[in-house]
C-alpha positions in Angstrom: 25.8 -212.1 77.2 26.3 -215.7 76.0 27.8 -216.8 79.2 30.5 -214.1 79.4 31.6 -213.1 82.9 31.3 -209.4 84.0 35.1 -209.0 83.6 34.8 -210.1 79.9 32.5 -207.2 79.1 34.4 -203.9 78.2 32.3 -200.7 78.0 33.8 -197.7 76.2 32.9 -194.5 74.4 34.8 -195.6 71.3 36.1 -198.9 70.0 38.8 -198.5 67.4 39.4 -201.5 65.1 43.0 -201.4 63.9 46.1 -200.1 65.6 48.0 -198.8 62.6 48.8 -195.1 61.9 45.1 -194.0 61.9 44.0 -196.1 64.8 46.9 -195.1 67.1 46.5 -191.4 66.3 42.7 -191.6 67.0 43.3 -193.4 70.2 45.7 -190.8 71.6 43.6 -187.9 70.5 40.4 -189.3 71.9 42.2 -190.3 75.1 43.4 -186.7 75.4 39.9 -185.4 75.0 38.8 -187.5 78.0 37.0 -190.2 76.1 37.2 -193.9 77.0 38.6 -196.0 74.2 39.8 -199.5 73.4 41.9 -200.5 70.4 41.6 -203.9 68.9 44.8 -204.9 66.9 45.5 -208.2 65.2 49.3 -207.9 65.4 51.6 -208.0 68.4 52.4 -204.3 68.2 50.9 -201.1 67.1 52.1 -199.3 64.0 50.7 -201.0 61.0 53.0 -200.4 58.1 55.7 -198.8 60.3 58.1 -201.6 61.1 61.6 -201.2 62.5 64.0 -204.2 62.5 66.6 -204.3 65.3 69.7 -206.4 64.6 70.2 -208.5 67.7 74.0 -208.7 67.1 74.8 -205.1 66.6 71.7 -203.4 68.1 71.5 -201.3 64.9 68.1 -200.6 63.4 66.7 -200.4 59.9 63.3 -199.4 58.6 61.2 -202.1 56.8 58.2 -199.9 56.3 57.6 -196.2 56.7 60.9 -194.3 56.3 59.9 -190.7 56.7 57.2 -188.1 57.5 56.5 -184.6 56.4 57.6 -181.5 58.4 54.1 -180.2 59.0 52.0 -179.2 62.0 50.0 -182.4 62.5 53.1 -184.6 62.2 55.2 -182.4 64.5 52.4 -182.1 67.1 51.8 -185.8 67.3 55.5 -186.6 67.7 55.9 -183.9 70.3 52.8 -185.2 72.1 54.6 -188.6 72.6 58.0 -187.0 73.2 59.6 -188.6 70.1 62.3 -186.3 68.7 62.6 -185.9 64.9 65.4 -184.9 62.6 65.6 -184.0 58.9 66.4 -187.0 56.9 68.2 -187.4 53.6 65.5 -189.2 51.7 68.0 -190.5 49.2 69.9 -192.2 52.0 66.6 -193.4 53.5 65.8 -195.5 50.5 66.6 -194.1 47.1 70.2 -194.5 46.1 73.4 -196.4 47.0 77.1 -195.8 46.3 76.9 -198.5 43.6 73.5 -198.8 41.9 73.1 -201.5 39.3 70.1 -201.6 36.9 68.9 -205.1 36.4 65.8 -206.7 34.9 64.7 -209.1 37.7 62.8 -211.2 35.2 66.2 -212.4 33.7 68.8 -211.2 36.2 70.6 -209.5 33.4 72.1 -206.0 33.5 70.1 -203.3 31.7 72.5 -201.3 29.5 70.1 -199.2 27.5 68.6 -197.1 30.4 66.1 -194.3 29.6 67.4 -190.9 30.5 65.0 -188.0 30.4 65.0 -184.5 31.6 64.2 -185.0 35.3 63.7 -181.3 36.3 61.4 -180.7 33.3 59.4 -183.9 34.0 59.0 -183.0 37.6 58.0 -179.4 36.8 55.4 -180.7 34.3 54.0 -183.2 36.8 53.7 -180.6 39.6 52.1 -178.2 37.2 49.3 -180.7 36.5 49.0 -181.9 40.1 48.4 -178.3 41.2 45.1 -178.3 39.2 43.6 -180.7 41.8 44.3 -179.2 45.3 41.4 -181.1 46.8 43.2 -184.4 46.4 45.6 -183.4 49.2 42.7 -183.8 51.7 40.8 -186.8 50.4 38.7 -188.1 47.5 36.3 -185.2 47.3 36.4 -185.0 43.5 34.0 -182.9 41.5 31.4 -184.5 39.3 31.8 -185.0 36.4 35.3 -186.2 37.4 38.0 -184.4 35.3 38.9 -186.7 32.5 42.6 -186.4 33.0 42.3 -188.0 36.4 40.8 -191.1 34.8 43.5 -191.6 32.2 46.0 -194.4 32.6 49.0 -192.8 34.0 51.2 -193.8 31.1 48.9 -191.9 28.7 48.9 -188.9 31.1 52.7 -189.0 31.1 52.8 -188.8 27.3 50.2 -186.1 27.1 52.0 -183.8 29.5 55.7 -184.7 28.8 56.4 -186.1 32.3 58.6 -189.0 31.2 61.8 -187.5 32.5 60.4 -187.7 36.0 59.2 -191.3 35.9 62.1 -192.8 37.8 61.5 -190.4 40.7 57.7 -190.8 40.6 57.6 -194.5 40.6 60.0 -194.7 43.6 57.4 -192.6 45.6 54.8 -194.8 44.0 56.2 -198.1 45.2 53.4 -200.5 45.9 51.1 -199.3 43.2 51.6 -202.4 41.0 51.4 -201.6 37.3 52.3 -198.0 37.7 51.7 -196.8 34.2 48.3 -198.5 34.0 46.9 -197.1 37.2 44.4 -194.2 36.8 46.2 -190.9 37.2 43.9 -190.1 40.2 45.6 -192.8 42.3 49.1 -191.7 41.3 48.3 -188.2 42.3 47.0 -189.5 45.7 50.2 -191.4 46.5 52.8 -189.1 44.8 51.1 -186.0 46.2 51.9 -182.3 46.1 53.1 -182.5 49.7 55.5 -185.3 48.9 56.9 -183.5 45.9 57.4 -180.3 47.9 59.2 -182.2 50.7 61.4 -184.0 48.1 62.4 -180.7 46.5 63.0 -178.9 49.8 64.7 -181.8 51.5 62.4 -181.5 54.4 61.4 -185.1 55.1 61.8 -186.2 58.8 62.6 -189.4 60.6 63.1 -190.2 64.3 66.3 -188.9 65.9 66.8 -192.3 67.6 66.7 -194.2 64.3 63.6 -196.0 65.4 60.4 -195.1 63.5 58.5 -197.6 65.6 59.2 -195.5 68.7 56.1 -193.3 68.4 53.9 -196.4 68.4 55.8 -198.0 71.3 55.3 -194.9 73.4 51.6 -194.8 72.4 51.2 -198.4 73.4 52.7 -197.8 76.8 50.5 -194.8 77.4 47.3 -196.5 76.3 48.2 -199.6 78.4 45.4 -202.0 78.8 43.2 -200.0 76.5 45.1 -201.8 73.7 44.1 -205.4 73.0 46.8 -207.0 70.8 46.9 -210.3 68.9 43.1 -210.2 68.7 40.5 -210.8 66.0 37.0 -209.4 65.7 34.5 -212.3 65.4 31.3 -210.2 65.1 30.0 -206.7 65.3 26.3 -205.8 65.9 25.5 -202.1 65.5 21.7 -202.3 65.8 21.3 -201.5 69.5 22.0 -198.6 71.8 25.6 -199.7 71.9 27.6 -201.3 69.2 28.6 -204.8 70.4 31.9 -206.2 69.2 32.9 -209.8 70.1 36.7 -210.2 70.0 38.8 -213.3 70.4 41.9 -212.3 72.5 44.8 -214.2 74.1 42.8 -214.0 77.3 39.6 -215.4 75.8 36.5 -214.0 74.3 35.6 -210.4 75.1 32.5 -208.3 74.4 33.1 -204.6 73.8 30.1 -202.3 74.1 30.8 -199.0 72.5 28.8 -195.9 71.8 30.8 -195.3 68.6 33.1 -197.4 66.3 36.1 -196.2 64.4 37.2 -198.7 61.7 40.7 -198.1 60.4 41.4 -201.5 58.8 41.3 -201.9 55.0 37.6 -202.3 54.2 37.8 -205.5 52.2 35.0 -207.9 52.7 37.3 -210.6 54.0 38.5 -208.2 56.7 34.9 -207.5 57.8 33.5 -211.0 58.2 31.2 -211.0 61.1 30.3 -207.4 60.8 26.6 -206.5 60.3 27.3 -204.9 56.9 24.2 -203.5 55.2 23.6 -203.8 51.4 25.2 -200.4 50.7 28.4 -201.1 52.7 28.8 -204.5 51.2 28.3 -203.1 47.7 30.9 -200.4 48.2 33.5 -202.5 49.8 33.2 -205.3 47.3 34.4 -203.0 44.5 37.9 -202.5 46.0 40.9 -204.0 44.3 44.4 -203.9 45.7 48.0 -204.8 45.1 50.3 -207.0 47.1 53.2 -205.2 48.8 55.9 -207.0 50.9 59.0 -206.0 52.7 61.9 -208.1 53.9 65.4 -208.1 55.3 67.8 -210.7 53.8 71.2 -212.1 54.8 73.7 -214.2 52.9 73.0 -212.7 49.5 76.6 -212.3 48.4 75.8 -208.6 47.5 78.2 -206.0 48.9 76.9 -203.5 51.5 77.5 -200.5 49.3 75.6 -202.0 46.3 72.0 -201.5 45.4 70.4 -203.7 42.7 67.4 -201.8 41.3 64.7 -203.3 39.0 64.5 -201.9 35.5 62.3 -203.3 32.8 64.6 -203.8 29.8 61.8 -203.4 27.3 59.2 -201.5 29.2 58.3 -197.8 28.8 60.8 -195.6 30.8 62.3 -198.9 32.1 59.5 -199.1 34.7 59.9 -202.4 36.5 57.7 -205.3 35.2 55.9 -206.8 38.2 55.6 -209.0 40.1 59.1 -208.7 41.4 61.4 -206.8 43.8 61.7 -203.0 43.4 65.3 -203.3 44.7 67.8 -205.1 46.9 69.3 -202.3 48.9 71.8 -201.8 51.7 70.0 -201.6 55.1 72.7 -199.8 57.0 73.5 -203.0 58.9 76.4 -204.9 57.5 75.4 -208.1 55.7 71.7 -207.3 55.6 69.8 -206.1 52.6 66.4 -204.4 52.5 63.9 -205.7 49.9 60.6 -204.3 48.7 58.5 -206.7 46.5 55.3 -205.9 44.7 52.7 -207.8 42.8 49.8 -206.2 40.9 47.6 -208.7 42.6 48.0 -210.2 46.1 50.1 -213.3 46.5 50.7 -215.5 49.6 53.7 -214.7 51.8 55.3 -218.0 50.7 55.0 -217.0 47.1 56.5 -213.6 47.7 59.4 -215.1 49.6 60.1 -217.8 46.9 60.0 -215.1 44.2 62.4 -212.9 46.1 64.9 -215.8 46.5 64.5 -216.7 42.8 65.2 -213.0 41.8 68.5 -213.0 43.8 69.6 -216.3 42.4 68.9 -215.2 38.8 71.6 -212.5 39.3 74.1 -215.3 39.7 72.7 -217.4 36.9 72.9 -214.4 34.5 76.5 -213.7 35.6 75.6 -210.2 36.8 76.6 -210.7 40.4 78.0 -213.6 42.5 74.9 -214.0 44.6 74.1 -217.0 46.8 70.9 -218.4 48.2 69.7 -215.7 50.7 67.9 -216.3 54.0 65.1 -214.2 55.5 65.9 -212.4 58.7 62.5 -210.6 58.7 59.5 -210.4 56.5 56.3 -208.4 56.5 53.2 -208.0 54.4 51.6 -204.6 53.7 48.8 -206.3 51.8 46.1 -205.2 51.0 48.0 -202.1 49.6 46.8 -199.3 47.3 43.1 -200.0 47.3 41.4 -198.7 44.2 38.2 -199.0 42.3 37.5 -198.8 38.5 37.3 -195.5 36.7 33.6 -196.3 36.0 33.0 -196.5 39.7 34.9 -193.2 40.3 32.8 -191.5 37.6 29.6 -192.9 39.1 30.2 -191.3 42.5 31.9 -194.1 44.4 33.8 -191.8 46.7 30.8 -189.6 47.4 28.9 -192.8 48.5 31.9 -194.1 50.5 32.2 -190.8 52.4 28.5 -190.9 53.0 29.1 -193.8 55.3 30.7 -191.6 58.0 28.6 -191.5 61.1 26.0 -194.1 60.0 25.3 -197.0 62.3 27.5 -195.4 65.0 30.5 -196.0 62.7 33.3 -193.8 61.3 35.9 -194.9 58.8 39.5 -193.9 58.2 42.6 -195.5 56.7 44.4 -195.5 53.4 41.3 -196.6 51.4 39.6 -193.3 52.4 42.6 -191.1 51.6 46.2 -192.2 50.9 49.0 -194.6 51.9 50.6 -191.8 53.9 50.7 -191.6 57.7 50.8 -187.9 58.0 47.8 -187.4 55.6 45.9 -190.1 57.5 46.4 -188.3 60.8 45.0 -185.1 59.2 42.1 -187.0 57.7 41.4 -188.7 61.0 41.6 -185.4 62.9 38.7 -184.1 60.8 36.5 -187.0 61.9 37.1 -186.5 65.6 34.4 -183.8 66.1 31.8 -186.1 64.7 33.0 -189.1 66.8 32.9 -187.2 70.1 29.6 -185.5 69.4 27.0 -186.8 71.9 29.6 -188.8 73.9 
């Protein structure tokens, strides 16, 4: 084995690549079913887009990533399994309003005075009425063929067609990270701003952790899985041609070879993430078609903005005042005095350095325009959720892309899950992953 010592060879039933929401869920479920597993994660912790910041001075916490989950069976069972108590959360306080909300166009830093005001209840009712026509979208991308034409419309056209404009401000908040929201095909808006999310919003049934630490479920999973989690590691190569899949991984303790009967890949299937994998022509063709946005989250200090103030991005001259991106969606109170929560999106990925520089510029423009007495902020924490909102062209959707993508399941000892296969939504990904488990354990 290329000079590896016996202790450097790890043999398991299943090797899971990626320790985010999908990978962690799969690891616990397979562990409970008596299967041997190993999780390979590039970051220093499990959790993916769930990221909790703890202020060292006060001990208070704030969420930089996932803020809430649904109140449903799969969510409740997973949290109960890891003994993490939940509570109903006010989603408005979790990230949607502040005591003093200021509409600003971040391109100029100027106050937006002519704000679109539509009939929100009517717009939401019309949106939900249309969404109800496509119940299969709640479970994945099993669309019928030919694909319904409305799903392929740019969402802005769909909004006009069905008089949904009054709800845009609510919808694009749930659709943060989608990039150019009104130009995205309606299919992808429906996937992210789903029926379950709308029902939870109307019912006020979203949940967060009782201990104000959404990272807690992943911390407990990591403790339970112990040495079966390999952190700060990178896959160098994967060969699925033999009796076992062989995955060579660079770890903090050196090179390891994982021999597994099955692989479960949960990472975004972009070609740059799969360098070294023995992709066949079909896999390479499918994965090369994905596009994605850039989505970034940060905690700022020394902004000069009061704790009770939210600055929200409104396009002064855009339809429905939808934010013109790239730019921040908002600068928002974090619940920790002196710290602001920021979400920044670009229709196309940018470097972390570019995102940071643009966030600082956006804050400074508020002062230059005379809107607020801001200063030059400093980053307390920063995270990238890129690649986010992975999509393909409407031509690809019409041509059966997702049928072909789902056809990869089980081939070459490999199963696939994660947002590209369903939605940017932890609870939905747990449900999607659960349906893969019978196939994964078959024959083990």
